[in-house]
C-alpha positions in Angstrom: 126.1 112.8 113.2 122.8 114.2 111.7 120.4 114.5 114.6 117.3 112.3 114.8 114.1 114.0 113.5 111.3 113.1 116.2 108.9 115.0 114.5 109.2 113.0 111.5 109.2 109.7 113.2 106.0 110.6 114.9 104.6 111.7 111.5 105.6 108.2 110.0 103.9 106.4 112.7 100.7 108.3 112.5 100.9 107.7 108.7 101.3 104.0 109.5 98.3 103.8 111.9 96.1 105.7 109.2 97.1 103.2 106.6 96.3 100.5 108.8 92.6 101.4 108.5 92.9 100.8 104.6 92.1 97.1 104.7 88.7 97.9 106.9 87.7 100.5 104.6 88.2 98.4 101.5 86.2 95.5 103.2 83.3 97.9 103.9 83.4 99.1 100.2 80.8 97.5 97.8 82.7 97.7 94.7 85.3 95.5 93.2 88.9 95.3 95.0 90.7 96.9 92.3 88.1 99.4 91.9 88.2 100.5 95.5 91.9 100.8 95.1 91.4 103.2 92.0 88.7 105.3 93.5 91.0 105.8 96.6 93.5 107.3 94.0 91.1 109.3 92.0 89.5 110.9 94.8 92.7 111.8 96.6 94.1 113.4 93.5 92.1 116.6 93.5 93.0 117.5 97.0 96.6 116.7 96.6 96.6 118.7 93.2 95.0 121.8 95.0 97.7 121.7 97.7 100.6 121.2 94.8 99.5 124.0 92.9 98.9 126.3 95.9 102.5 125.9 97.0 104.0 125.9 93.4 105.6 129.2 93.9 107.4 127.9 97.3 108.6 125.0 95.3 110.2 127.0 92.5 111.6 129.4 94.8 113.3 126.5 96.6 114.7 125.0 93.5 112.4 121.8 93.7 110.8 120.1 90.6 107.3 120.4 89.5 107.3 118.3 86.2 106.3 114.7 85.8 109.8 112.8 85.7 110.7 109.1 85.3 111.1 108.5 89.0 107.8 109.8 89.9 106.2 107.9 87.3 108.0 104.7 88.4 106.7 105.5 92.0 103.1 105.4 90.7 103.6 102.5 88.5 105.2 100.5 91.6 102.3 101.7 94.0 99.6 100.8 91.3 100.8 97.3 91.1 101.4 97.1 94.7 97.8 98.3 95.6 96.2 96.4 92.9 97.8 93.0 94.2 97.1 93.9 97.9 93.5 94.6 97.4 93.1 91.2 96.0 94.9 89.6 98.6 92.2 91.5 101.1 89.5 89.4 99.0 91.1 86.2 99.9 92.8 86.4 103.5 92.1 88.2 106.8 93.1 92.2 106.9 95.8 91.5 109.5 97.5 88.9 107.2 97.2 91.1 104.1 98.6 94.1 105.8 101.5 92.3 107.4 102.5 90.4 104.4 102.5 93.5 102.4 104.7 95.3 104.9 107.5 92.8 105.0 109.3 95.4 102.8 112.1 96.1 105.5 113.8 93.0 104.5 113.9 93.7 100.9 114.7 97.3 101.6 117.7 96.5 104.0 118.9 94.0 101.5 118.9 96.4 98.6 120.7 99.1 100.7 123.5 96.6 101.5 123.8 95.2 97.9 123.5 98.5 96.1 124.8 101.2 98.2 127.0 98.9 100.7 124.9 100.4 103.8 126.0 99.1 107.1 123.6 98.7 109.9 124.0 98.8 113.6 123.4 95.6 115.5 120.7 97.3 117.6 118.9 98.3 114.3 119.3 94.7 113.0 118.1 93.4 116.3 115.2 95.7 116.4 114.1 94.8 112.8 114.3 91.0 113.7 112.3 91.5 116.8 109.7 93.6 114.8 109.4 90.9 112.0 109.1 88.1 114.4 106.4 89.9 116.4 104.6 90.7 113.1 104.7 86.9 112.2 103.4 86.0 115.5 100.5 88.6 115.4 99.0 87.0 112.4 100.6 83.4 112.5 97.4 81.7 114.1 95.3 82.9 111.0 97.8 81.6 108.5 96.8 78.0 108.4 93.4 78.3 106.7 94.6 76.9 103.2 92.6 77.4 99.9 91.8 80.7 99.2 93.1 82.1 102.4 96.4 80.7 101.2 96.0 82.5 98.0 95.4 85.8 99.7 98.5 85.3 101.8 100.6 84.6 98.8 99.4 87.8 97.0 100.1 89.7 100.0 103.7 88.5 100.1 104.2 89.1 96.2 102.7 92.9 96.9 105.6 93.5 99.4 108.2 93.6 96.6 106.6 96.5 94.8 105.9 98.1 98.1 109.6 98.0 98.9 110.3 99.3 95.4 107.7 102.3 96.0 109.3 103.3 99.2 112.8 103.1 97.8 111.6 105.5 94.7 110.0 107.9 97.1 112.9 108.2 99.4 115.0 109.2 96.3 112.5 111.6 94.9 111.7 113.3 98.1 115.4 115.0 97.5 114.0 117.0 94.6 110.2 117.4 94.9 108.0 118.6 97.8 105.5 116.2 99.3 102.5 117.9 97.8 103.9 117.7 94.3 105.3 114.1 94.5 102.2 112.7 96.0 100.0 114.7 93.3 101.9 113.2 90.5 102.3 109.8 92.2 98.8 109.3 93.0 97.5 110.5 89.3 99.8 107.8 87.8 98.7 105.2 90.2 95.3 105.9 89.2 95.7 105.6 85.4 97.7 102.2 86.2 94.5 100.8 88.2 91.8 102.1 85.9 91.9 99.5 83.2 92.2 96.6 85.6 89.2 98.0 87.8 87.3 98.1 84.7 88.1 94.6 83.7 87.9 92.7 87.1 84.5 91.2 87.8 82.4 93.0 90.4 80.8 96.6 90.6 83.1 99.4 89.6 80.6 102.1 90.8 79.2 102.1 94.4 75.5 101.0 94.7 74.3 104.0 96.6 75.6 107.4 98.1 76.4 105.3 101.3 78.8 103.3 99.2 81.0 106.4 98.6 81.9 106.6 102.3 84.3 104.1 102.5 86.0 105.0 99.3 86.3 108.6 100.6 87.6 107.2 103.8 90.4 105.4 101.8 91.2 108.6 99.7 91.1 111.1 102.9 92.6 108.5 105.7 94.6 106.1 103.9 95.9 108.0 100.9 96.3 111.8 102.1 96.3 111.0 105.9 98.6 107.9 105.5 100.7 107.9 102.3 101.2 111.7 102.0 102.3 111.8 105.5 104.8 109.0 105.2 106.2 110.5 102.0 107.0 113.7 104.1 108.6 111.6 106.9 110.8 109.6 104.3 112.7 112.9 103.4 113.7 113.2 107.0 114.3 109.4 108.0 116.6 106.7 106.7 114.6 104.5 104.4 115.5 101.3 106.6 114.2 102.8 109.7 111.0 104.1 107.9 110.2 100.8 106.4 110.4 99.1 109.7 108.5 101.5 111.7 105.5 100.9 109.2 104.9 97.4 110.6 102.8 99.5 112.9 100.2 99.0 110.0 99.3 95.3 110.5 99.0 95.9 114.4 96.6 98.7 113.8 94.6 96.6 111.0 94.4 93.6 113.6 93.1 95.7 116.2 90.5 97.3 114.0 89.7 94.0 112.3 88.9 93.1 115.8 86.6 95.7 116.7 84.7 95.8 113.4 85.0 92.3 112.0 85.3 90.2 114.9 88.8 88.8 113.7 90.0 87.8 117.2 93.2 88.2 118.6 94.6 85.5 121.1 97.1 85.8 123.6 99.7 84.6 121.3 98.8 87.6 118.9 98.6 90.0 121.5 102.2 88.9 122.4 103.1 89.5 118.9 101.8 93.1 118.9 104.0 93.7 122.1 107.2 92.4 120.3 106.5 94.3 117.2 106.3 97.6 119.0 109.3 96.8 121.1 111.2 96.0 117.8 110.2 99.3 116.2 111.5 101.0 119.6 114.8 99.3 119.2 115.2 100.2 115.6 114.6 103.6 116.3 117.5 103.6 119.2 119.7 101.8 116.8 119.6 104.8 114.3 119.8 107.4 117.0 
């Protein structure tokens, strides 16, 4: 039995926490929602390409691929669609709601692995996943009754999770033949190209109004994309996709706490209990895979 990679699991959780701040940074930006997603990709791309080119010789020596392939293009396409829908959701609903609903991917991933690959899951993992999902729902439940545009935002957040699940599965497959640096450089570049026409078309500013307006966008690039998605792509090479997707439910907890501190989106006792359940569910899911 393959030993559990504690380092990759810790990296996964750290990446999830980093992405948890994405909604906060997007709310602080002064460009339209899709433009903020586009700048997140474009500003991260040069850093990722510098890393990819610096390690190109190592990749070739290890027999890893360096060219753009269909699977990498699909990862960029799926992530571009997910990111665009999710940034729209953030425009209409709370940070915690949008982040949670876009992270219900474990349900879709587990179903896909069972239907397409016949994968069996231990009772411990399934119980942990269920507990984490219940905790996540309790965490955002009190704010899910706003109706109107709030309900529209929640619907968009739920729609985005199907593309996030597809993105995670494709990245998991691609990591077998690509290094983290090369995969993320290509994927991020494709995502930027997918988002650009929609960012230009959507009402609202495309360019930041001042130099200070670039700071949230740089934060999105450095914290959420490089510090978050890139670290997660590394972890996906060393962890089962089902466990990785459940563990990423740490994102809505991070978003809820950060939104409380910055925007005053308060957490009641029930939501705090949901956060505890979520963390316990991640813990038991991990035990079910070790």
